[in-house]
C-alpha positions in Angstrom: -53.1 -38.9 9.0 -51.8 -38.1 5.8 -55.6 -37.3 4.9 -56.4 -35.5 7.8 -53.3 -32.8 6.9 -55.1 -32.8 3.5 -58.4 -31.8 5.1 -57.0 -29.2 7.0 -55.2 -27.5 4.0 -57.1 -28.4 1.0 -59.1 -25.2 1.0 -56.1 -23.0 0.8 -54.0 -25.3 -1.3 -55.9 -27.7 -3.2 -55.8 -31.3 -3.2 -53.7 -32.0 -6.4 -50.8 -29.4 -5.0 -50.4 -30.9 -1.7 -50.5 -34.3 -2.7 -47.5 -33.3 -5.4 -45.2 -32.7 -2.4 -46.5 -35.8 -0.2 -46.2 -39.5 -0.9 -49.5 -39.9 -2.1 -51.6 -39.7 -5.4 -55.4 -37.2 -5.5 -57.0 -40.8 -6.3 -56.1 -42.4 -3.3 -57.0 -39.4 -1.0 -60.3 -39.4 -2.6 -60.9 -42.9 -2.4 -60.2 -43.0 1.1 -62.8 -40.2 1.3 -65.4 -42.3 -0.4 -64.4 -45.3 1.8 -65.4 -42.8 4.9 -68.5 -42.0 3.4 -69.7 -45.5 2.2 -68.0 -48.3 4.5 -69.6 -50.7 1.6 -66.7 -49.7 -0.5 -64.2 -50.8 1.9 -62.1 -54.2 0.7 -62.8 -57.8 1.7 -59.7 -57.8 3.8 -60.8 -55.2 6.1 -63.9 -57.3 6.7 -61.7 -60.3 7.1 -59.3 -58.8 9.2 -62.2 -57.4 12.0 -63.2 -60.7 12.3 -60.0 -62.4 12.5 -59.0 -59.6 15.2 -62.0 -60.5 17.6 -61.0 -63.8 17.3 -57.4 -63.2 18.3 -58.4 -60.4 20.9 -60.7 -63.2 22.4 -57.4 -65.9 22.3 -55.5 -63.5 23.9 -57.9 -62.4 26.5 -58.5 -65.8 27.5 -55.1 -66.6 28.4 -55.0 -63.1 30.6 -52.8 -61.5 28.0 -50.0 -64.3 28.4 -50.1 -65.4 25.0 -47.7 -64.0 22.0 -48.5 -64.3 18.3 -47.2 -67.6 18.3 -48.9 -69.1 20.8 -52.5 -67.4 19.9 -52.3 -68.8 16.3 -51.2 -72.0 17.4 -54.9 -71.8 19.4 -56.6 -70.8 16.8 -55.4 -73.6 14.5 -56.8 -76.0 17.2 -60.1 -74.3 16.8 -60.2 -74.6 13.5 -59.7 -71.0 12.5 -57.3 -71.1 9.1 -55.6 -68.0 9.4 -51.9 -67.1 8.7 -49.6 -66.8 11.5 -48.1 -63.5 9.9 -52.1 -61.6 10.2 -52.1 -62.9 13.8 -49.0 -61.0 14.2 -49.5 -58.1 12.2 -53.2 -57.6 13.7 -51.6 -58.3 17.1 -48.9 -55.4 16.6 -51.6 -53.0 15.1 -54.0 -53.2 18.2 -51.1 -53.0 21.0 -51.8 -56.7 21.9 -48.6 -58.2 23.5 -47.7 -61.3 25.3 -45.8 -61.8 28.3 -41.9 -62.3 27.6 -40.0 -64.7 29.6 -36.9 -63.6 31.4 -35.7 -60.1 31.0 -33.5 -58.5 28.8 -29.6 -59.6 29.2 -27.0 -56.7 29.0 -23.4 -57.3 27.9 -22.0 -54.3 27.8 -21.8 -51.5 30.5 -20.4 -48.4 29.5 -17.6 -47.1 32.1 -18.0 -43.0 31.0 -15.1 -42.6 33.5 -12.3 -44.7 32.0 -9.8 -44.0 30.4 -10.3 -44.4 26.7 -7.8 -45.6 24.0 -7.4 -43.4 20.7 -9.5 -44.9 17.7 -7.1 -47.2 15.8 -9.8 -48.2 13.3 -11.9 -45.1 12.8 -14.7 -47.2 11.0 -12.7 -48.6 8.7 -12.8 -52.1 8.7 -11.6 -52.8 5.7 -8.1 -54.4 5.5 -5.6 -55.8 2.8 -5.0 -59.4 4.4 -5.8 -61.6 7.3 -4.3 -60.8 10.8 -4.2 -57.3 10.6 -7.6 -56.1 12.5 -9.3 -58.6 14.9 -12.8 -57.4 16.3 -14.4 -58.9 19.3 -17.9 -59.4 20.5 -19.7 -61.1 23.3 -23.6 -61.5 23.1 -25.8 -64.5 24.3 -27.8 -66.9 23.0 -31.5 -68.3 24.4 -31.3 -72.6 24.9 -33.2 -75.1 25.9 -31.4 -74.9 29.4 -31.0 -71.4 29.5 -29.4 -68.4 27.8 -25.7 -68.8 27.4 -23.0 -66.4 26.6 -20.8 -66.5 23.5 -17.3 -64.4 23.2 -16.1 -64.4 19.7 -12.9 -62.9 17.9 -13.3 -62.1 14.1 -11.1 -61.2 11.8 -11.8 -58.3 9.5 -10.3 -59.3 6.6 -11.8 -63.1 6.2 -14.6 -62.2 8.3 -13.9 -65.7 9.7 -14.2 -66.6 14.1 -10.5 -67.1 14.8 -11.5 -67.4 18.6 -14.5 -68.4 20.8 -15.8 -69.4 23.7 -19.4 -70.3 25.7 -20.3 -69.7 29.1 -23.4 -69.9 31.5 -22.3 -67.0 33.2 -20.7 -63.4 32.3 -17.5 -63.1 33.7 -14.0 -61.4 32.2 -12.2 -64.4 31.3 -15.1 -65.2 29.0 -13.6 -62.8 26.6 -10.0 -63.3 27.4 -10.4 -67.0 26.7 -11.8 -66.1 23.1 -8.5 -63.8 22.4 -6.2 -65.8 23.7 -7.5 -68.9 21.6 -6.9 -66.9 18.4 -3.8 -66.1 19.6 -2.9 -69.3 19.8 -4.4 -70.2 16.7 -3.3 -68.1 14.1 0.6 -66.9 13.3 1.3 -63.3 13.0 3.3 -61.2 11.3 3.5 -57.5 11.6 1.1 -55.0 13.7 -2.5 -56.4 14.5 -5.1 -54.1 16.1 -7.7 -55.7 18.2 -10.7 -54.0 18.2 -13.8 -53.9 20.5 -16.3 -51.1 22.7 -16.1 -49.6 25.7 -18.1 -51.2 27.9 -16.5 -52.1 31.2 -16.8 -56.2 32.8 -15.8 -57.2 36.1 -12.8 -55.1 36.6 -11.4 -54.9 32.6 -12.3 -51.0 31.6 -13.2 -49.1 29.0 -11.3 -50.7 26.4 -11.9 -49.8 22.7 -8.5 -50.5 20.5 -5.1 -52.3 21.4 -2.3 -52.9 19.2 -2.1 -56.7 20.1 2.0 -56.8 20.4 0.8 -55.0 23.9 -1.1 -58.0 25.1 1.1 -60.9 23.8 2.4 -61.4 27.7 1.4 -64.2 29.8 -2.4 -64.3 31.0 -1.0 -62.8 34.5 0.6 -59.8 32.6 -2.3 -58.8 30.4 -3.2 -55.0 31.2 -6.5 -54.1 32.5 -8.2 -53.3 29.2 -10.8 -55.8 27.6 -14.0 -55.1 27.7 -17.8 -56.6 27.5 -17.9 -56.4 23.9 -21.7 -55.6 22.4 -21.3 -53.9 18.9 -20.2 -56.1 16.3 -17.5 -55.4 14.0 -20.0 -54.9 10.9 -21.7 -51.8 13.4 -19.1 -50.8 15.6 
């Protein structure tokens, strides 16, 4: 694309002047144009990629478009082709070849635009002076041999240590509450403690963003409706 842009404007501004404003050296541009006129100047890697791409495409089409890079690479190895897996991945990506992915994408956060949003007590400042000042929660999913499992965890922002966690084969609100409850019982707390999460909604727990932990140290039956399905971990919230 850069070469095409230079071709379009070189008569008006000159190659060197254009290259000064673009991330390309004039010698690189001239070499590319020379290769277009004389394919024999193309590097050996170009011809090797063409040969490998033909084999990659053959295996991929033979699988009816189901194989991804890993299975294509393994099939080529069984047939005696010495090609690196990263090369197969690069060629398939450049050619738009993609295998079939099993299972659908899991959603762990469903934003509720109508829910009340508490004030932002953190304001993206995750640097705290001591433990048990700021806890950040997240919920994600992990693929296993037997299927996906959901993992909820609570992280102390000071030590970057997981202080509470729970695993479940299904996504439900108690998963998040169990992780937080474990953290509350495991840690001794002095003073104010802030719990930070996203603003998703999960099975009736609406629009939570941040809570003072002093507000939720009631028995489980008295916990306010405010815990969300947590998508963004504390390092990126």
